[in-house]
N, C-alpha and C positions, 0 to 999 in steps of 0.2 A: 332517334333524332334529337339533337341538342336543343334544349329549350333556352332561349335568350329573352329576358324581359324586354318590353318595348323601350324602356328608358335606358337600356344598355346598348351602346353603339359598337362595342368591341373594336375600337380603333387603337392600334398599337403603333407607337412611333419609335424610331431610332435614327439618330443623325438627321439627314435631310429626307428620310423616308417616312411614310405613313402607310400602314396596312389596315384596310377595312376588312375584317374577317367575315362580316356579315355579307358584304357585297362582293367579296372575292377580288378586291382591287388593291394594287400596289401603286403608290404615288410618290414622286420625288419632287420636292419643292412645289407641291400642289398639282403637278402634271402626272397624268396616268402613264405608268410604265407597262409595256406589253409583257405579259408573263403567262405561260401556259398553265394548265390545271395542275399537273403533277408537281412542277416546281413550286407552285403556290401552296399546295398541300404540305410539302416538306417544310416550307417557310412557316406555315401555321403551326406545325408540330414543334419546331424549334422555338418559336416565340412563346408557345404555351409553357415551355420549360427552359427559360433562359439560363445559361450557365451550366446546364445539365447535359449529360450525354444522351442523345436519342439514338438508339442502336439501329443498325441496318435492318435487323429483323423486324423491328417495330415499324420502320418506314415501309418495308416490303409488305407487311400485313395491311397497312393503311392504303397503299397504292394499288395493290393487286389482290383480288379475291383468291382464296385458297385453290380454286380449280383452274386458275389462269395458267396457261403454258407460255412462258416467256423467259428470255435470258435476264434474270433478275439483276444480276450484278451489272451487266452492261446497261440495262434500262435505268437502274438507280444512279449509276455514275453519270449517265447522260442527263438525267433530271437535275442532279446536283450541279452539274456544269452549267445547265441553262439557268438555274437559279443564280449562280455566281455571275453569269453574263448579265442578267437583269439588274443585279446589285452593283456591277462593276467591281466585283470582288476577285480575289486571287487565292488559289489553293495553297501556294507556297508562302504567301505573305497575307494571311487572312485578316480582314478588318471585321467581318461579320460572322462568317461560317467557318469553323475550324474542323479539320479532318483529324480523327483520332485513330490512326493505324487502320486496322480492319474491324474496329469496333463500331464506329458510327460517326456522328457529327455533333457539334455543340455551337450554340449561338453565343458569341463572346462580347458583343457590343451592348452597352447599357441601353435599356429600353424604357419607354414611358408609356403608361396605359391611360387611356381616356375611356372610362367605363360608365360614365353618367351622362345622360342626354342633357342638352343645353338648358331647357326649361326646368328640368328636375334639379340640375346642378344649381341653378340660380336660386330656386326655392330653398334647397338645402342650405345654401350659403346664407340666405336671409334669415333662416331659422336659427342657424348657429350664431350669427351676429346678435340676434335678438336675445339669445340666452347666455351670451358671454358674461363672465364675471357676475354670477348671481349673488344677491344680497342674502347673507345668512342672519337670521334673527332668532335669538334664543328666547324662551318663555320669560326670562327675567328682564329682558330688554323692552323698553318702550321707545318706539321710533316716532319722532314727531314728523309732521308734514315737511318742515324745513329740511330736516336731516335726510328724509327720503328723497326730497328734490335734489339735494346736493349729491347724494349717492347715485341717483339716476344720471345726473350730469357727468359724474366721474366715469360711470360705466360707458356712457356714450362716447366720452373723450377717449377712453382706452380703446374702445372698439374702432374709433376713427383712426387712431394711431396704428393699430394693427392692420387695418385695411390699407392705409397709406403705405406702410412698410411692405406688405405683401405685394401691393401694386408696383412699388418701386423695384423690388427684387425681381418680380416677374418681368418688368420692362428691361432691366439690366440683363437678365438671363436670356430673354428672347432676342434682345439686341445683339448679345454676344453670340447667340446660336445662329443668327441670320448669316447666310453665306452668299458670296457672289454667284451669279449665274451667267451662262452664255446661251445664246439662242440665234436663230435666223442665219443659217449658213449661207453665205453668198460666195460663189466661185469667182475668183479674180483672174486666173489664168486657165487656158484650155489646151496647152501644148502637150501636157502629160509627161514632160521630160523631168529628169532627176534634178532636184533643187533643194535648198535649205535657206531659211530666213536668217538674216544677220542683224537688221535693225531698221528703224524708220526715222526720218527727219520731220514727219508730220504730213508731208505731201507725197513722199515717195517711199517705197520699200526697197531695201537693198538685199540681194540674195546671191548665194553661190549656186552655180549651175554645173551639171555634169557630176563628176566625182573627183576625189582627191588625186586621181591619176592624170586627168586632163581637165582641170577646172576652168571655169570662166566666172566673171563677176557681172551681174546684171542689176537692173532697176526697173520697177514698174510703178505706176500711179497707185495710190491707196484705194482708188475706186475701180482698179482693174485695167486690163488692156494688154497690149503686146509687151514682151520683155525686151528692153534695150541693153545690148552688150556694151560694157564699159571697156575702153582700150587699156591694155596692160602691155608691158614689154614683151615682144614676141618670143624671146628665149626663156621667159620666166614661167613658173608654175604657181601663179598667185592664188592662194586660198584665202578668202575673206574670213576674218575672225570677229571683228567688232566695228561699230560705227560710233564716232565721237558724239558727245551729247549735243553739240551744236550742229551735227549733221554735215560737217565740212570735210571730214577725213574718214577713210576706211583703214582699219588695221588689217594687214595681210601678212602671211608667211609664204615665202618662196620655198615651198615644201616638197620634199621627195622622200621616198622610203615608206615603210609600213611599220609603225605609225609615221606619218610625215613629220619632217623636221627641217628647219632652215632658218634663214635670216628674216628678221621682221622688218616690214616696210610700212610707210604711211602713203596712202593713195589719196590725193586731193580729188574730191568729187565736185562736179560730174565729169571733169576732164580726165581724171585718172593719172595725173602726173605723179610718179613715185619718188620717194626719198627714204634713205636708210634711217633706221632708228638706232643710232649708235652702233655698238657691237652686239646688240641683243639678238640671240638665237633661241629658238624653241619651237613648240608645237601649238601653243594657245596663248591668248593675251586679251587684255581689256584695259581701256582707259578709265580713270576715275570720273565720277559725275561732274566734278569741277574742271576736268580737262588738264589737271596739273601733274598727274602721276600715271604711270603705266605698271601694270602687273602682268607678268608673263611666266610661263612654265618652261623648264628645260629638263626633260625626264621626270624625275620625282621631286625636283626642286622648284620652288616659286621664288621669283625675284621681283623686287620693287625698284622702280627707277623714275626719273623725271619723264614727262610725257614724250620727250624726244629720244628716250632711250639712254640718256647719259646718267652717270652716277648710280649704277645698279648696285643693289645689295641683296644678299640672299636672306629670305625670310626664315627665321629660326623656327623649326618644328620639332617638338619633343617626340613625336611619333612619325615614322616614315610611312608615306603612302606612295602609290604607284600610278603611273599613267595619268598625270594631272592634265585636265582638259576643261574647256568651257568655263572660263573664269568670269565671275560677275562681282562687281563692287556693291556693297550695301549703299543705300541712299546717303548716309552720313559719312561714307568712306572709312568706316571704322572696322569693317569686316570684309572678308572675301569668301564667296561661295564658289565651289568648283566641283567638277566630277573627278573621281579617282577610285582606286580599289585599295582595300586594306593590304592585300598581298597580290603578287602578279597573277594569281589564278582566281581571285575573288571577283564577283560581279562589280561593275563600275557604278558607284552611287554618289550622291551629293554630300559634300562636307562643308564645314564652315570653320574659319580661323580668323583671329584678330590680325589686323595689319601690323600689330606690334610683335606678332609671333606667338608661339605657345603650342598647345595641344589641339590638333584639329578634331572637331566633334562631328559625328554623324548628324546630318541636318534633320532628317525625318526619323526621329527617335521613337515615335509612337508605333511605327511598323515593327512587328515582332521579329522579323528577319529581313535581311537586305532584299530589295527588289531585284529583278533580273536586270534592270536598266533604269537609272535615273539620270536625266540629262538636260542640258540646254536651258538653264533657268534665266529668267529676266524679271526685274521688278516692274510693277505697274507705275504709271506716271506719278501717282500720289504717294508711292512708297508703302502702301498698306499690304500688298500681297506680292508674293514671289511665285510666279507661274513656271511650271516645268513639265517635262514629259516623263511618263513612266507607265509601264504595262500597256504601251501603245495608245495611251490617252493623255489628256492634259489635266493637270492638277494645280491647285493653288494652296500656298501655305501662308496663313496670316502672319503679319510681322510680330504681333503680340497675342497671347492667349487671354490676357486679362486676369484679374484676381479671382473671378468666379470660375473660369474655365481652365486655368492653369496653362500648361504648355500648349502651343498651337498644334493642331493636327491637320494633315493634308485633306483638302476638299477635292473630290473628283468633280471636274467641271463638265467633262464630255463622256458620252457612252456611244461612240460612233462605230459603225461597221468598218470604217476606214482606220488605218494607222495614222495617228496625228502626231506631228513632230514640230520641233523648233518654234515654240510660241513666242510672239513678239507683241506686247501691248502697244496700243496707239498712244500718241502724244496727248490727245485730248481726253483719254480715259474712257472712251466710248466703244472701242473695238478691241478685239483680240485676233491677231493674224496667226494662222497656222498653215502648215503644209499637210495636206491629206493624201495618203498613199493607198493604192490598191495593189496587192501583190499577186502577180501571175506571170508565168513564163511559157515559152514555146521551145521545145527541144529542137535544136537545129544542128544539121550535119554539114561540115565543110568538105566538099569534094576536092580531093587533092589534084585530080586531073583537070576538071573544068574550072576550078577556082571559084565555084559558086556555093552559096549557102542555100539549103532547102530544109523544110520540116522533116523530122525523122520520127519514126514510130507514131505517126499521126500528129506530131507537134504536141505531144503530151507535156503537161506542166510538171516536170520532174527533173532530178539531177542525181549525181553520184552513181552513174551507171557502171555496172560490171557484168561481163558476159562469161558464161560457163566455158570451160576449155573446149568443148565441142561446138561452141557457137550457136547452140540451139536455145539456150535459156538466157534470160536477162534479169537482173535484180536492180532496183532503184528506189529512191526516196521521193515521194510526191511533195510538191511545193505549192502552197506554203503549209500543207497539212502535216508534214513531217511523219508520214507513215511509210513503212518499208513494205515493198511489194516484190513479187517475182512472177514471171510469165514466160511463155514462149516468145521468141523474137517477133512473131506476127501478132502478138497481143492476146493470143488465146491462152486458156488455162491460167488465168490470172488469179493469184492467191495473195491475200493480205497476211503479212507475217508479224506485224506489230500493231498494237492498238493506238488510236489517236491519243495525244496527251491531254485527256479531258481534265484530270485533276492537277496537271502541271502544264499549262498552256505554253510555257516558254521552253519546254524540253524538246529536243530534237535528236534524231538519229542521223548518222552520216557514214560515208565511205564503206558500204557493204562490199564484201569480197567472197567469191565462190571458193570453196575448197577444191583442190585439184581433182578429187573424185566426184565432184558435183553433188555431194549429199548434204553439205552444210554451208552455212553462210555466217561470217563474222562481221560485226559492225561495232561502232562505238556510239555511246549515248551521252549527251551533255544536258545540263540544266543549271539554272542560276544558283550560285552558292554551293554547288556540289562538284566533286571531281568527276572527270570523264571516266566512263567505264566501258570495257569491252564485253560484248555478249556474243553468244553462239546460238543459232536457231537452225532447226532442220529445214531443208528445202521443201519438205512436205508440210510444214507448219508445226505448231505446238508452242509450248512455253519457252521463251528464250532463257538461257542460263548464263550467269556471269562467269567469265573465265578466271578472274582474279578478284573475287568478292572481298577478300581481306586486305587487299593492297590499297592503301589510301592515296597513292600518288596518281597523277594524271595518266590516263591510258587512252592514247589517241592514235588514229591512223593505223589500225591493225592490218596485217597482211600475212598470207600463208607462205611457208617455205615451199619450194617446188614439190617436195615429197609429202607435204601435208602433215609432217610430224612436229612442226614448230610454228609459232606465231610471233612475228616481230611487231613492235609498236614503239611509239615515242611519246614525248610530252607535248605541251601546247606551243604553238608558234608565238614568238615574242618573248619567250621565257629562256634566258641564257642558261638556266640550270637544267634544261631538258636534255635527256640522253636517249640513245637507242637501246632498247632492251629486247631480249628474246626469251619467250616462254617455251620450254620443252614440254610438249603435251603428254609425253610418257612419264617423265620423272616429276613433272609439275614444278621444276626448278626454273628460276628466272635469272638470267645473266645479262650484264651490261656489255655492249660492244665496245671494245677498247678504243679510246680516242674520240668517242662520240659526244663529248660534252658540248653543249650549245647547238646540237643538231636535232631536227625533228622531221616528220613526214617521210619515214623510211619506205623504200620500195625494193623488194627482192627481185633480182633479175630472173627471167624464166629458166635459165640453166643453173641457177643457184650460185654462180661464181661471185656476183657483185651485190652490193647493197648501196643504193643511191639514197641520199638524204639532203635536206636543205638546211642552211644555217638558220638560226632562230629568227633573223630579220629578213629571210628569203633572198638575200642579196647574192648568195653563192650556192652552187650545187656541187656536192662532194660525192666521191665514189670510193667505196671500200672494196678491196680485192681480198677475198677469203684465202687465196693462194699465197699472196705476199703478206697478208695481214697488215696492210697499210692503206691509209686514206690518201686520196689525191683530189685536187680541185679540178672539177670538170668544167665549170663555167663561173664567171664572176660578173656581177653588176648587170646581168641580162635576164635574170629569172624573176618570175612573178608567182611562183607556186604551182601546186598540183602536178607533180611529175608523174609520167606514165611510161612504162616500158612498151616498146613495140612487141608484137607477138613473136618475132624472131630474135628479140633481145639485142638487135644491132643498134637501136636508137632509144633515146629518152626524149619524149615530148613534154613540153612544159610551157607555161605562159612566159612571154617576154616581160621585160621590165614594166612594172605597174600594170600588168595585164593587157598591154596595148597590142600584143601580137601573140601568135603561137609559133614557137620555134621547136626544132628538134636538133639533138646533138648526137653525132655518130661516135660510138664508143671507141672504135678502132683508132681514129686519128683526131678526136675531139673537134671535128669540123662542125660548125654551127650553121644551120640553114633556117632562114625566116620563111615560114610557110604562108602566113597571111597576116594582114594588118587588121586589127580589131577596133581601131579608134572610132569607126562609124557604127560599130555593133554595140548596142546597149544591152548589157548583161544583168542578170539577177541571180538570186539564190540565197541560201542561208549565210554564206560568207561573202555575198556580193557577186560572186562568179565561181565557176567550177569548170574543170576540164576532164573529159573522159575520152576513151577511144572506142570506136565501133570495131566489129570483128575484122574489118579490112584496114584498121589503123587510121581511119579518117577521124578528125577531131569532132567531138560533140560538145556543144555549148548550150546554155539555157538563155535564149534571147528574152529580154524583158518586154512583156506585153502589158504590164501594169501601168499605172498612171501616178504622177505626182504633180499636184497643183496647189496653188495658194487659195486659201479661203479666208473670208472676213466674217467674224462672229460678233454679234452684239454683246457687249460686256455691261453687266449691271451689278453695282455694289450696293450692299445694304446701307 
């Protein structure tokens, strides 16, 4: 048993956390954080040796006695994941706990130790002050009473100066270390429908409703209530982007496509009367705080113009970024912050650039690697903090770090079981509004004969279904857990084929496909900052293996040739450089299908004659004939992704434009048939929606049973 003297409290601090090792408690900003025993023991081991590697073997010995029978690796991974959950940490972008391959873990954040009890500490401080600057007297010296008195006064004066300096530095340090906090979640809406926040005028919140395929614009009171829909032109597809500082105008894009793109408009609120903003076109935009200027993006370019869209000029950037979105002006209008990716396949993160142009800089430079998603930043009313979403929670970045603390570091404000998005600070600086999401779905089948939707396979929350050739087995990915499963079609003999992404919570698997002989399954796996990879796993379970581990390109949407000897795959949607490639499983050679530049999502026909693929923007469906070795355009302007061949190879099923319907196209004469309208069907999934076919070719969709509602949080600044 460890002996700890009574005067030692064994309190260790880091960031906004304090760990009481004696009491076994973890606190954040003074509030107790729920943490189980094993994760706490791991934390204690890491804090005992900060900056050093604590091996998995050491942790195993600490957590489980030698005679314990347990899956140590799974148990340890689970305990580390729960520790990270308690700290709000991330495996791929660690702030506190770093993973070192298969070796172990290391605590990487600076810590502070409080090892002396209060009364003892005060006594020790008093003693040290009383003995500071001792007077040295040699035998040859004779010290008079007056000299001794002067020396004593000097000593006291020096001690007073030291104490004052220490007190001042302590105050500055603690003042600089103090962070804003949020508390007291109050739900403002209760409809559960999809929504995102745009801005507030102090009395009302303005928000987008639905999705970018069929959006609406609404408003609610800042104290809650029903959402009121604002009128917009009936033929338009108005997506709200920003609210002017005076709350009189909404900036919107009449957007179509993926990503959406269109003309920019100003909507006068609350009546919603629209007016065009010059010739400005793009995907995102924001007005300056003084209302005199407009910044908007068009592809990878940012433009600055007058508030009415006139006199646009392209902002000079020395480094190219991609997919510019969610633009925010700094309080002094000297800089722009926006979401973008460094390359078309990188995760989208936040950047900052001067309004005079130059080199865009990554905003959150203290994170060791890009987060999976940084988005939707807004400044607080006093301009001290920039709030944004990342890792499914809300963060704040101080405007300045100060001379003591250096560059500002992000502060995690929330640790909610919900996914929190689109933060908007209140005008009075007392509230922070967010959208809280719960993710869940219900597998739904559309009956082609009756025209009705009904739950399928018990309404399981899963997607990316594929059925074995004999129709007896099914493979799918659970949502939102991102775990690959296989079972009989009646749900029996269920087997888990991949592990939950414990150390990489944003990793997911998608599009599993049965081999023609029913013995193997291929799928692809994606994670932030990493290229997609194709894996193969036995239908009986076991360790998945990468098919092309040395290929650094994107490997997406894998499918088998009908004879099972080849695997076809493409690149990412939205990437014009994507091509269709074929891996020969016997020779291990990879070839590119001629003329496939700018295509993705390949699907081999059941008879092997055709290859279907989408254009990178999903606007066109192409068909390659292996007999003529030519591509033809099968459909244009009507597709929304997720092509599926019918079992007899006579049709291709696909989403209609913007996912608003399910259509099928007959190969023989290119005839298009609209099967069902989906405008009233709320869908969900890792990509927002997905389409599969049951053994009888009836469409399978994942109906959204999750919720999205607006919450108000109390905001407190130091």
